[in-house]
C-alpha positions as CSV (number, residue, x, y, z in Angstrom):
1,M,0.0,0.0,0.0
2,I,1.5,3.3,-1.1
3,L,0.9,6.3,1.2
4,S,1.4,10.1,0.6
5,S,3.8,11.9,2.9
6,K,1.0,13.6,4.8
7,A,-0.8,10.2,5.2
8,E,2.4,8.8,6.5
9,S,2.9,11.5,9.0
10,L,-0.8,11.1,10.1
11,L,-0.3,7.2,10.3
12,R,2.9,7.7,12.6
13,F,1.0,10.1,14.8
14,L,-1.9,7.7,15.1
15,I,0.3,4.9,15.9
16,S,1.9,6.7,18.7
17,S,-1.3,7.8,20.1
18,P,-1.8,6.6,23.6
19,F,-5.3,5.6,22.6
20,V,-3.9,2.9,20.4
21,S,-2.6,-0.4,21.7
22,P,-1.9,-3.6,19.9
23,S,-4.6,-5.3,21.8
24,S,-7.5,-2.8,21.5
25,P,-9.5,-1.2,18.7
26,L,-9.1,2.4,17.9
27,K,-11.3,4.2,20.5
28,W,-11.6,7.4,18.6
29,V,-13.1,5.6,15.5
30,S,-16.8,5.0,15.7
31,T,-18.2,1.4,15.4
32,R,-20.2,2.6,12.5
33,T,-17.0,3.7,10.6
34,L,-15.4,0.2,11.1
35,Q,-18.6,-1.4,10.0
36,T,-18.7,0.7,6.9
37,L,-15.1,-0.2,6.1
38,Q,-16.1,-3.9,6.4
39,F,-13.5,-4.9,8.8
40,S,-14.1,-8.4,10.0
41,P,-14.0,-9.1,13.7
42,Q,-10.9,-11.2,13.3
43,Q,-8.9,-8.3,12.1
44,E,-7.4,-7.2,15.4
45,N,-4.2,-5.5,14.1
46,P,-4.8,-1.8,14.6
47,L,-2.2,-1.1,11.8
48,L,-4.5,-2.6,9.2
49,H,-7.3,-0.3,10.5
50,L,-4.9,2.8,10.2
51,H,-3.8,1.9,6.6
52,A,-7.5,1.7,5.6
53,L,-8.4,5.0,7.4
54,V,-5.6,6.9,5.9
55,N,-6.6,5.9,2.4
56,L,-10.2,6.8,2.8
57,T,-9.8,9.4,0.0
58,A,-12.3,7.5,-2.1
59,Y,-15.0,8.0,0.6
60,Q,-14.3,11.7,1.1
61,K,-18.0,12.5,0.7
62,D,-18.8,9.9,3.3
63,S,-19.5,11.3,6.8
64,N,-17.2,8.7,8.3
65,Y,-14.2,10.4,7.0
66,E,-15.3,13.6,8.6
67,L,-15.8,11.8,11.9
68,V,-12.3,10.4,11.7
69,L,-10.9,13.8,11.2
70,V,-12.8,15.4,14.1
71,S,-11.7,12.5,16.4
72,A,-8.1,12.9,15.3
73,L,-8.2,16.7,15.9
74,K,-9.7,16.0,19.4
75,S,-6.9,13.7,20.1
76,C,-4.4,16.4,19.1
77,S,-6.1,18.9,21.4
78,S,-6.0,16.6,24.4
79,R,-2.4,15.7,23.8
80,L,-1.4,19.3,22.8
81,A,0.1,17.7,19.7
82,I,0.3,20.9,17.5
83,S,2.7,19.4,15.0
84,Q,0.4,16.5,14.1
85,G,-2.6,18.8,14.4
86,Q,-1.1,21.1,11.7
87,Q,-0.5,18.1,9.4
88,I,-4.2,17.0,9.8
89,H,-5.1,20.7,9.0
90,C,-3.2,20.1,5.7
91,L,-5.2,16.9,5.1
92,V,-8.5,19.0,5.7
93,L,-7.4,21.6,3.2
94,K,-6.5,19.1,0.6
95,S,-9.8,17.3,0.9
96,G,-11.7,20.6,0.8
97,L,-13.5,20.0,4.0
98,D,-12.3,23.3,5.7
99,S,-15.8,24.7,5.3
100,N,-17.4,21.9,7.3
101,T,-18.7,23.4,10.5
102,Y,-17.7,20.4,12.7
103,I,-14.1,20.2,11.2
104,R,-13.6,24.0,11.3
105,N,-14.6,24.2,15.0
106,S,-12.4,21.2,15.8
107,L,-9.5,23.0,14.1
108,I,-10.1,26.2,16.1
109,N,-10.4,24.1,19.2
110,M,-7.2,22.3,18.5
111,Y,-5.2,25.6,17.9
112,A,-6.8,27.3,21.0
113,K,-6.1,24.4,23.3
114,C,-2.5,24.1,22.1
115,G,-2.0,27.8,22.8
116,F,-1.8,29.0,19.3
117,L,-4.5,31.7,19.7
118,A,-3.4,33.7,16.7
119,D,-4.0,30.7,14.4
120,A,-7.3,29.9,16.0
121,N,-8.4,33.5,15.6
122,S,-7.3,33.6,12.0
123,L,-9.5,30.6,11.3
124,F,-12.3,32.1,13.3
125,D,-12.2,35.4,11.4
126,L,-12.2,33.5,8.0
127,C,-15.4,31.8,8.8
128,A,-18.3,33.4,6.9
129,N,-21.0,31.8,9.0
130,L,-20.0,31.4,12.7
131,D,-22.1,29.4,15.0
132,P,-22.3,29.7,18.9
133,V,-19.9,26.8,19.2
134,S,-17.2,28.7,17.3
135,Y,-17.6,31.6,19.7
136,N,-17.6,29.5,22.8
137,I,-14.4,27.8,21.7
138,M,-12.6,31.1,21.0
139,I,-13.9,32.6,24.4
140,S,-12.7,29.5,26.3
141,G,-9.3,29.8,24.5
142,Y,-9.0,33.4,25.5
143,V,-9.9,32.6,29.1
144,K,-7.6,29.8,29.5
145,S,-4.8,31.9,28.1
146,G,-5.5,34.6,30.5
147,K,-6.7,37.1,27.8
148,L,-9.8,38.1,29.8
149,D,-10.2,41.3,27.9
150,D,-10.3,39.7,24.6
151,A,-12.8,37.1,25.8
152,R,-15.0,39.8,27.1
153,K,-15.0,41.6,23.8
154,L,-15.8,38.6,21.9
155,F,-18.6,37.6,24.3
156,E,-20.2,41.1,24.0
157,V,-20.4,40.9,20.1
158,M,-21.6,37.2,20.3
159,P,-25.0,37.2,18.5
160,T,-26.5,34.3,20.4
161,K,-25.4,33.5,24.0
162,G,-26.4,30.3,25.7
163,C,-25.7,28.7,29.1
164,V,-22.2,27.4,27.9
165,S,-21.2,30.9,26.7
166,Y,-22.3,32.5,30.0
167,T,-20.8,29.8,32.0
168,T,-17.5,30.0,30.2
169,M,-17.2,33.8,30.7
170,I,-18.2,33.5,34.3
171,M,-15.5,30.9,34.9
172,G,-13.1,33.3,33.2
173,F,-13.9,36.0,35.8
174,V,-13.8,33.6,38.7
175,H,-10.3,32.3,37.7
176,N,-9.0,35.9,37.3
177,D,-10.4,36.8,40.8
178,C,-13.0,39.1,39.2
179,W,-15.7,38.1,41.7
180,I,-18.0,41.0,41.3
181,D,-18.0,40.8,37.5
182,A,-18.7,37.1,37.6
183,I,-21.8,37.7,39.8
184,E,-23.0,40.7,37.7
185,L,-22.7,38.4,34.6
186,Y,-24.7,35.8,36.3
187,K,-27.4,38.2,37.2
188,Q,-27.5,39.3,33.6
189,M,-27.7,35.7,32.5
190,R,-30.8,35.2,34.6
191,N,-32.3,38.4,33.5
192,V,-32.3,37.5,29.9
193,G,-33.8,34.1,30.7
194,V,-30.8,31.8,30.2
195,V,-31.2,28.8,32.5
196,P,-27.8,27.9,34.4
197,N,-26.6,24.3,34.7
198,E,-24.7,22.7,37.6
199,V,-21.4,24.0,36.3
200,T,-22.7,27.6,36.3
201,L,-23.9,27.4,39.8
202,T,-20.8,25.7,41.1
203,T,-18.8,28.7,39.6
204,V,-21.2,31.3,40.9
205,I,-21.0,29.8,44.4
206,S,-17.2,30.0,44.3
207,A,-17.4,33.7,43.4
208,F,-19.8,34.4,46.3
209,S,-17.5,32.4,48.6
210,H,-14.7,35.0,48.1
211,L,-17.1,37.9,48.8
212,G,-18.6,36.4,52.0
213,G,-22.2,37.1,53.2
214,I,-24.4,34.5,54.8
215,W,-27.6,35.8,53.0
216,G,-26.0,35.3,49.6
217,C,-25.1,31.8,50.6
218,R,-28.7,31.0,51.8
219,T,-30.1,32.5,48.6
220,L,-27.9,30.3,46.4
221,H,-28.8,27.3,48.5
222,G,-32.4,28.0,47.9
223,L,-31.9,28.2,44.2
224,V,-29.9,25.0,44.1
225,I,-32.8,23.2,45.7
226,K,-35.3,24.9,43.4
227,M,-33.3,23.8,40.3
228,M,-32.9,20.3,41.8
229,F,-29.0,20.5,41.6
230,D,-28.6,19.5,45.3
231,G,-28.0,16.0,44.0
232,F,-24.8,17.0,42.3
233,V,-22.0,16.4,44.7
234,L,-19.9,19.1,43.2
235,V,-22.6,21.8,43.7
236,S,-23.3,20.8,47.2
237,T,-19.6,20.6,48.1
238,N,-19.1,24.1,46.9
239,L,-22.1,25.3,48.8
240,L,-20.8,23.5,51.8
241,H,-17.5,25.3,51.5
242,M,-19.3,28.7,51.2
243,Y,-21.2,28.0,54.5
244,C,-17.9,27.2,56.2
245,I,-16.3,30.4,54.9
246,C,-19.2,32.3,56.4
247,S,-18.7,30.6,59.7
248,S,-22.1,29.2,59.6
249,L,-21.1,25.7,60.6
250,V,-24.6,24.7,62.0
251,E,-26.1,25.2,58.5
252,A,-23.0,23.7,57.0
253,R,-23.3,20.5,59.0
254,A,-27.1,20.4,58.2
255,L,-26.3,20.6,54.5
256,F,-23.5,17.9,54.9
257,D,-25.9,15.4,56.6
258,E,-28.5,16.0,54.0
259,M,-26.1,15.3,51.1
260,P,-27.3,12.2,49.2
261,E,-23.7,11.6,48.1
262,R,-20.4,12.7,49.6
263,N,-17.0,12.4,48.1
264,M,-13.5,12.7,49.7
265,V,-13.5,16.5,49.1
266,S,-17.0,16.8,50.9
267,W,-15.6,15.2,54.0
268,N,-12.5,17.4,53.9
269,V,-14.4,20.5,53.5
270,M,-16.6,19.9,56.5
271,L,-13.6,18.9,58.5
272,N,-11.6,21.9,57.4
273,G,-14.5,24.1,58.4
274,Y,-14.5,22.8,62.0
275,S,-10.7,23.0,62.3
276,K,-10.5,26.5,61.1
277,A,-13.2,27.6,63.4
278,G,-11.4,26.0,66.5
279,C,-14.2,23.5,66.9
280,I,-11.7,20.7,67.7
281,D,-14.0,18.3,69.3
282,L,-16.6,18.4,66.4
283,A,-13.6,18.1,64.0
284,K,-12.3,15.0,65.9
285,E,-15.8,13.4,65.8
286,L,-16.0,13.9,62.1
287,F,-12.5,12.8,61.4
288,Q,-13.2,9.5,63.0
289,R,-16.1,8.9,60.8
290,I,-14.3,9.6,57.4
291,P,-14.4,6.3,55.6
292,Y,-11.2,6.8,53.7
293,K,-8.8,9.4,55.0
294,D,-6.1,11.1,52.8
295,V,-3.3,13.4,53.6
296,V,-5.6,16.4,53.3
297,S,-7.9,14.9,56.1
298,W,-4.9,14.3,58.3
299,G,-3.5,17.8,57.6
300,S,-6.9,19.4,58.5
301,I,-7.2,17.7,61.9
302,I,-3.5,18.4,62.8
303,D,-4.2,22.1,61.7
304,G,-7.1,22.2,64.0
305,Y,-5.2,21.1,67.1
306,V,-2.4,23.6,66.1
307,R,-5.0,26.4,66.0
308,V,-6.2,25.7,69.5
309,G,-2.8,25.5,70.7
310,N,-2.7,21.8,71.6
311,L,0.6,21.0,70.1
312,S,1.0,17.7,71.9
313,E,-2.3,16.4,70.4
314,A,-1.3,17.6,67.0
315,F,2.0,15.5,67.2
316,I,0.0,12.6,68.4
317,M,-2.1,12.8,65.2
318,Y,1.0,13.4,63.0
319,R,2.5,10.1,64.4
320,S,-0.7,8.3,63.7
321,M,-0.7,9.6,60.2
322,V,2.8,8.4,59.6
323,R,1.9,4.9,61.1
324,A,-1.1,4.9,58.7
325,G,1.3,5.1,55.7
326,F,0.9,8.7,54.8
327,G,3.9,11.1,54.5
328,P,3.7,14.8,55.4
329,N,3.5,17.3,52.7
330,D,5.1,20.7,52.6
331,V,2.2,22.6,53.9
332,M,1.8,20.4,57.0
333,M,5.5,20.8,57.8
334,V,5.3,24.5,57.6
335,D,2.2,24.5,59.8
336,L,3.8,22.3,62.5
337,I,7.2,23.9,62.6
338,S,5.6,27.4,62.7
339,A,3.5,26.2,65.7
340,C,6.8,24.9,67.3
341,G,8.2,28.4,67.0
342,R,5.1,30.0,68.4
343,R,5.3,27.6,71.5
344,I,9.1,27.7,71.6
345,A,9.0,23.9,71.4
346,V,12.7,23.5,70.5
347,G,13.0,19.7,70.7
348,Q,9.9,19.0,68.6
349,G,10.8,21.6,66.0
350,Q,14.3,20.1,65.6
351,Q,12.8,16.7,65.0
352,L,10.6,18.2,62.3
353,H,13.6,19.9,60.8
354,S,15.3,16.4,60.6
355,T,12.2,15.0,58.8
356,I,12.3,17.8,56.4
357,V,15.9,17.1,55.5
358,K,15.2,13.4,55.3
359,L,12.3,13.9,52.9
360,G,14.2,16.4,50.8
361,L,11.6,19.1,51.6
362,D,14.3,21.7,52.5
363,C,14.8,22.4,48.9
364,Y,11.6,24.5,49.0
365,D,12.3,28.2,49.6
366,F,9.2,28.7,51.9
367,I,10.3,25.8,54.0
368,Q,13.9,27.1,54.3
369,A,12.5,30.4,55.4
370,T,10.2,28.8,58.0
371,V,13.0,26.8,59.5
372,I,15.2,30.0,59.8
373,H,12.2,31.8,61.5
374,F,11.7,28.8,63.9
375,Y,15.3,28.9,65.1
376,A,15.2,32.7,65.4
377,V,12.0,33.0,67.4
378,C,13.5,30.3,69.8
379,G,16.5,32.5,70.4
380,M,18.8,30.0,68.5
381,I,20.2,32.7,66.3
382,N,23.4,30.8,65.5
383,E,21.3,27.9,64.2
384,A,19.2,30.3,62.2
385,C,22.4,31.7,60.6
386,L,23.7,28.2,59.9
387,Q,20.5,27.3,58.1
388,F,20.6,30.5,56.1
389,G,24.2,29.8,55.2
390,I,23.6,26.3,53.7
391,G,20.4,27.4,51.9
392,S,19.8,29.2,48.7
393,K,20.7,32.9,48.6
394,D,18.3,33.6,45.8
395,N,15.4,33.3,48.2
396,V,14.3,36.7,49.5
397,A,12.2,35.1,52.1
398,S,15.1,33.5,53.9
399,W,16.8,36.9,54.0
400,N,13.7,38.4,55.5
401,A,13.3,35.6,58.0
402,L,17.0,36.1,59.3
403,I,16.5,39.9,59.4
404,A,13.3,39.4,61.4
405,G,15.2,37.1,63.7
406,F,18.0,39.5,64.4
407,T,15.5,42.3,65.2
408,R,13.5,40.0,67.5
409,N,16.7,39.1,69.4
410,R,17.5,42.9,69.6
411,M,20.5,42.5,67.3
412,I,19.4,45.5,65.2
413,D,23.0,46.2,63.8
414,R,23.4,42.8,62.5
415,A,20.0,43.1,60.9
416,R,21.0,46.3,59.1
417,Q,24.2,44.8,57.9
418,L,22.3,41.8,56.4
419,F,19.8,44.2,55.0
420,N,22.5,46.2,53.3
421,E,24.0,42.9,51.7
422,M,20.8,41.8,50.1
423,P,21.0,41.4,46.5
424,E,17.4,42.5,46.1
425,R,14.7,43.7,48.5
426,D,11.0,43.4,48.4
427,V,8.3,45.1,50.5
428,F,8.7,42.6,53.2
429,S,12.4,43.3,53.5
430,W,11.9,47.1,54.0
431,S,8.9,46.6,56.3
432,T,10.8,44.1,58.5
433,M,13.7,46.5,59.0
434,I,11.5,49.5,59.7
435,S,9.5,47.5,62.1
436,G,12.8,46.4,63.8
437,Y,14.0,50.0,64.3
438,T,10.5,50.8,65.7
439,Q,10.4,47.9,68.2
440,N,13.9,48.6,69.2
441,E,13.1,52.1,70.2
442,Q,15.0,53.8,67.3
443,P,12.0,55.8,65.6
444,N,14.3,58.2,63.9
445,L,16.1,55.5,62.0
446,A,12.8,53.9,61.1
447,L,11.5,57.0,59.5
448,E,14.8,57.6,57.7
449,L,14.6,54.1,56.2
450,F,11.0,54.7,55.3
451,H,12.0,57.7,53.2
452,G,14.7,55.5,51.6
453,M,12.1,52.9,50.8
454,V,9.8,55.4,49.1
455,A,12.8,56.9,47.1
456,S,13.8,53.4,45.9
457,G,10.4,53.0,44.2
458,T,9.2,50.2,46.5
459,Q,5.5,50.6,47.4
460,P,4.9,50.4,51.1
461,N,2.0,48.3,52.3
462,E,-0.2,48.3,55.4
463,V,2.4,46.5,57.5
464,T,5.0,49.1,56.6
465,M,2.7,52.0,57.5
466,L,1.8,50.4,60.8
467,S,5.4,50.6,61.8
468,V,5.7,54.1,60.4
469,F,2.8,55.5,62.3
470,C,4.0,53.9,65.5
471,A,7.5,55.5,65.1
472,I,5.8,58.9,64.4
473,A,3.6,58.5,67.5
474,T,6.7,57.8,69.6
475,L,8.4,60.9,68.3
476,G,5.2,63.0,68.4
477,T,6.0,64.8,65.2
478,L,2.7,66.0,63.9
479,K,4.1,67.4,60.6
480,E,5.5,63.9,59.7
481,G,2.3,62.2,60.7
482,R,0.2,64.5,58.4
483,W,2.6,63.7,55.5
484,A,2.5,59.8,56.1
485,H,-1.4,60.1,56.3
486,E,-1.5,61.9,53.0
487,Y,0.8,59.4,51.5
488,V,-1.4,56.5,52.4
489,L,-4.4,58.4,50.9
490,D,-2.6,59.5,47.7
491,N,-1.2,56.0,47.0
492,S,-4.5,54.1,47.8
493,I,-3.0,52.0,50.4
494,P,-6.0,49.9,51.8
495,I,-6.8,51.2,55.2
496,S,-7.7,48.3,57.5
497,D,-8.9,48.4,61.0
498,N,-5.5,48.0,62.3
499,L,-4.0,50.8,60.1
500,S,-6.9,53.3,60.9
501,A,-6.2,52.6,64.6
502,A,-2.4,53.3,64.1
503,I,-3.4,56.7,62.5
504,I,-5.9,57.5,65.3
505,D,-3.2,56.7,67.9
506,M,-0.7,58.7,66.0
507,Y,-2.8,61.9,65.9
508,A,-3.7,61.5,69.6
509,K,-0.1,61.0,70.7
510,C,0.9,64.0,68.6
511,G,-1.6,66.1,70.4
512,S,-4.2,66.4,67.7
513,I,-7.1,64.7,69.4
514,N,-9.7,66.5,67.2
515,I,-8.3,65.0,64.0
516,A,-8.1,61.6,65.7
517,L,-11.8,61.8,66.5
518,E,-12.6,62.9,62.9
519,I,-10.9,59.8,61.6
520,F,-12.6,57.5,64.1
521,Y,-16.1,58.9,63.2
522,E,-15.3,58.2,59.5
523,V,-14.4,54.5,60.1
524,R,-16.7,53.8,63.2
525,D,-19.5,52.2,61.1
526,T,-17.4,50.2,58.8
527,A,-15.0,48.8,61.4
528,S,-15.4,45.1,62.0
529,T,-12.8,44.8,64.8
530,V,-12.2,46.7,68.0
531,S,-8.9,48.2,67.1
532,P,-10.1,51.7,66.0
533,W,-12.4,51.9,69.1
534,N,-9.5,51.0,71.4
535,A,-7.3,53.7,69.9
536,I,-9.8,56.6,70.3
537,I,-10.9,55.3,73.9
538,C,-7.3,55.3,75.0
539,G,-6.4,58.6,73.3
540,L,-9.3,60.4,74.8
541,A,-8.4,59.1,78.2
542,M,-4.9,60.1,77.7
543,H,-6.1,63.8,76.9
544,G,-8.4,63.9,79.8
545,H,-11.6,63.6,77.9
546,A,-13.0,60.9,80.2
547,K,-16.6,61.6,79.7
548,L,-16.4,61.3,75.8
549,S,-14.1,58.2,76.2
550,L,-16.6,56.4,78.4
551,K,-19.5,57.5,76.0
552,I,-17.7,55.8,73.0
553,F,-17.0,52.8,75.3
554,S,-20.7,52.6,76.0
555,D,-21.5,52.8,72.4
556,L,-19.0,50.1,71.6
557,E,-20.7,47.7,74.2
558,R,-24.0,48.0,72.2
559,R,-22.4,46.8,69.0
560,Q,-21.6,43.4,67.7
561,I,-17.9,43.9,68.2
562,K,-15.9,41.6,70.5
563,L,-14.0,43.7,73.1
564,N,-10.4,42.8,74.4
565,A,-8.2,43.6,77.3
566,I,-6.9,46.9,75.7
567,T,-10.4,48.2,75.7
568,F,-10.8,48.0,79.4
569,I,-7.4,49.6,80.0
570,G,-8.7,52.7,78.2
571,A,-12.0,52.7,79.9
572,L,-10.5,52.2,83.4
573,S,-7.8,54.9,82.6
574,A,-10.6,57.3,81.7
575,C,-12.4,56.5,85.0
576,C,-9.0,57.1,86.9
577,H,-8.6,60.5,85.2
578,A,-12.1,61.6,86.2
579,G,-12.2,60.0,89.6
580,L,-15.1,57.8,88.7
581,V,-14.7,54.9,91.1
582,D,-18.2,53.5,90.9
583,M,-18.1,53.5,87.1
584,A,-14.7,51.8,87.2
585,E,-15.9,49.1,89.4
586,R,-18.8,48.4,87.0
587,V,-16.5,48.4,84.1
588,F,-14.0,46.1,86.0
589,T,-16.8,43.7,87.1
590,S,-18.3,43.5,83.6
591,M,-14.9,42.2,82.1
592,K,-15.2,38.6,83.4
593,I,-19.0,38.5,83.8
594,V,-20.3,40.0,80.6
595,H,-17.3,39.8,78.3
596,D,-15.4,36.8,79.6
597,I,-12.1,38.6,79.7
598,D,-9.7,37.8,82.7
599,P,-8.2,41.0,84.1
600,D,-4.4,41.2,84.1
601,I,-2.0,43.1,86.3
602,K,-2.5,46.3,84.2
603,H,-6.3,46.3,84.9
604,Y,-5.6,45.7,88.6
605,G,-3.0,48.5,88.6
606,C,-5.7,50.9,87.2
607,M,-8.2,50.0,89.9
608,V,-5.4,50.3,92.7
609,D,-4.5,53.7,91.4
610,L,-8.1,54.8,91.2
611,L,-8.9,53.6,94.7
612,G,-5.7,55.2,96.0
613,R,-6.5,58.5,94.4
614,A,-10.0,58.4,96.1
615,G,-8.4,57.7,99.5
616,R,-9.9,54.2,99.7
617,L,-6.6,52.7,100.7
618,E,-7.8,49.6,102.6
619,E,-9.9,48.6,99.7
620,A,-6.9,49.1,97.3
621,E,-4.7,46.9,99.6
622,E,-7.4,44.2,99.7
623,M,-7.6,44.3,95.9
624,I,-3.9,43.8,95.6
625,R,-4.0,40.8,98.0
626,S,-6.9,39.2,96.2
627,M,-5.2,39.5,92.8
628,P,-4.7,36.2,90.9
629,V,-1.3,37.4,90.0
630,K,1.6,38.6,92.1
631,A,1.8,42.4,92.6
632,D,4.8,44.0,91.1
633,V,6.7,47.1,92.1
634,V,4.6,49.6,90.2
635,I,1.4,48.6,92.0
636,W,2.9,48.6,95.5
637,G,4.5,51.9,94.7
638,T,1.2,53.3,93.5
639,L,-0.3,52.4,96.9
640,L,2.6,53.8,98.8
641,A,2.3,57.1,96.9
642,A,-1.4,57.2,97.8
643,C,-0.6,56.6,101.4
644,R,1.8,59.6,101.3
645,T,-1.0,61.8,100.0
646,Y,-3.6,60.7,102.6
647,G,-1.1,60.2,105.4
648,N,-2.0,56.5,106.1
649,V,0.9,55.2,108.0
650,D,-0.3,51.5,108.5
651,V,-1.0,50.7,105.0
652,G,2.1,52.7,103.9
653,E,4.2,50.5,106.1
654,R,2.9,47.4,104.7
655,A,3.3,48.6,101.2
656,A,6.8,49.6,101.7
657,E,7.5,46.2,103.3
658,N,6.3,44.5,100.2
659,L,8.2,46.8,98.1
660,A,11.5,46.0,100.0
661,R,10.8,42.2,99.5
662,L,10.5,42.7,95.7
663,E,13.4,45.1,95.4
664,P,15.6,45.5,98.4
665,S,17.5,48.4,96.8
666,H,14.5,50.4,96.0
667,G,15.5,53.6,97.7
668,A,12.5,55.7,96.6
669,S,10.1,53.6,98.5
670,R,12.1,54.2,101.8
671,V,12.1,57.8,101.2
672,L,8.4,57.9,100.6
673,L,7.8,56.0,103.8
674,S,10.1,58.4,105.8
675,N,8.1,61.3,104.4
676,I,4.9,59.5,105.6
677,Y,6.5,59.2,109.1
678,A,7.4,62.8,109.0
679,D,4.0,64.1,107.9
680,A,2.5,62.0,110.7
681,G,4.9,63.6,113.2
682,K,6.7,60.3,113.8
683,W,10.1,61.9,113.6
684,E,12.1,59.2,115.3
685,D,10.9,56.6,112.8
686,A,11.6,59.0,109.9
687,F,15.2,59.6,111.3
688,L,15.8,55.8,111.8
689,L,14.6,55.1,108.1
690,R,16.8,57.8,106.7
691,R,19.8,56.6,108.6
692,E,19.1,53.1,107.2
693,I,19.0,54.5,103.7
694,Q,22.4,56.0,104.2
695,S,23.9,53.0,105.8
696,H,22.8,50.8,102.9
697,R,24.2,53.4,100.5
698,M,20.7,53.6,98.7
699,Q,20.7,56.4,96.2
700,R,17.8,58.4,95.1
701,L,18.2,59.2,91.5
702,P,18.3,63.0,90.8
703,G,15.5,64.5,88.6
704,Y,16.3,65.7,85.1
705,S,14.6,67.6,82.4
706,G,14.5,66.7,78.7
707,V,14.5,70.4,77.8
708,T,17.9,71.6,76.9
């Protein structure tokens, strides 16, 4: 049998196709085609079939030849075999079948899937009568290649749009993180009467998941039930994931229990929802019921224990996973070794490091950076440097981790030296160094470096500006603060709750409490966390505006925002400035009873100061003795100072005695007590105490002024 060169090329391609094996018929050739060619059942050699198919020129008008070409082009598309596809294109042109709609669309699809969009577009433009399939293929090609604008333009001029067209475009928006555009197009789809299918709803649910909102989730759930798509496991699983993201775990579990079919992903989504929410008991119960656990299941339950701070149970689960025959993945190792860093669990972290090296996971840049961070936060800076030395120097994250380690261990000069040696810096490099200067009480150098960052063309982010505003607040330079605030607005840096709180705090500490109030009122109704409220409550208290501070505190209590310990420090400080003892007692009592927050030594310190200022010294002393934590020098010193003000010798003696136990060389407390004796006319006691001070060579530090 003599074959043309094109036919020989096609034959070679078909023989090499993964769909062809010596023991099986050609799966991409229809049974009807084989019957038409009159192959006998005994002819099992696929090469004979191929010879006959390539020489079907005598049957060009027969539809079987067209089916063969379409099947061959489909095989090229799935294998991304552009060279063979181009040869088949030549056969199509030679046979005059390029005007055939099915073959033309198969060619466009082949070029689009192989990434040759220019060729696909040329074929598309040459077509005189385009059908919806042609448009859908081109739109899908643009979407998969990331050319969303081209896909959108073609979609807009498309004469007839069906479910596939809308779904393809919606998927394009979702894959490019254009969640709002995806939802708007879905609404348009519904308005024109196009009925979505299960793929459409799955994609729309994914878009809504990124935007949040429980009502959107419930609306989509109702639509899924109405359209009877709740039997599709993919739709139900995506809906389940959305409920978990919205933290509506009760509704998520109800949906999970009602699912007629669950796959491995469904189990893992529900398990992950419990783990991320910290519902570790429910997560454990569900985990034990999973019929076939995979590494994702194990990773979710381990992550759940890590999130609630139960590192020992997390390691028990980790060892159980290894015994079950599953090896840890890179994400799990990062999760565990990061937890070891937070808990300063040196031994367990080193064991994990050994496992990382054994499994060869240390080649990943982000794992290398995590190991450096672990050693640094555990105070093992030499080991962190060693890990950095043996790792890749092309990894910016490792440089950043070691710089952060130096600053954390108050080795700011070594951090700056390493920063200067960096071959390239990203926003995290600059932010880490600026934060280091701020935390190490060098705000001037922090601002100097910030200006260098801006001059270098690196765009600061929220983390950078948090440190910058903290440095400005420390210096109290209002002019610099205004410039930094304008910079944030001019460069469209997103203002989160934490950043707005830093700006409010900066203005308050720079003496401009009115501007701080204005900014607070701008963000008050949109803030979802307590940070901005804390900043203004503390700022107003610091400026002596106790009534307004407490009014804002009362407003906060009526909102659905969780208060924290800092909130009560601000409120108690306001009460202290205004001498509102009864109000302070109500606030202090509500901490534990209403808000389930345990008072710490700072809260007790505020109450002792307030009671002392009000002359209720016995109550203040009783509060100190009833504290669940041991009183420090500051609290006893506060009580002693109040005793001097009110001339209470008995309480003053006990306060001074406790101060002496904590700090025997604390001369200021002896001086205060001697003054109390003198004020009470107990001159002999005062004389004896001053002679004791001199005999022990205690020194009272002289006062000084910062004004030069």
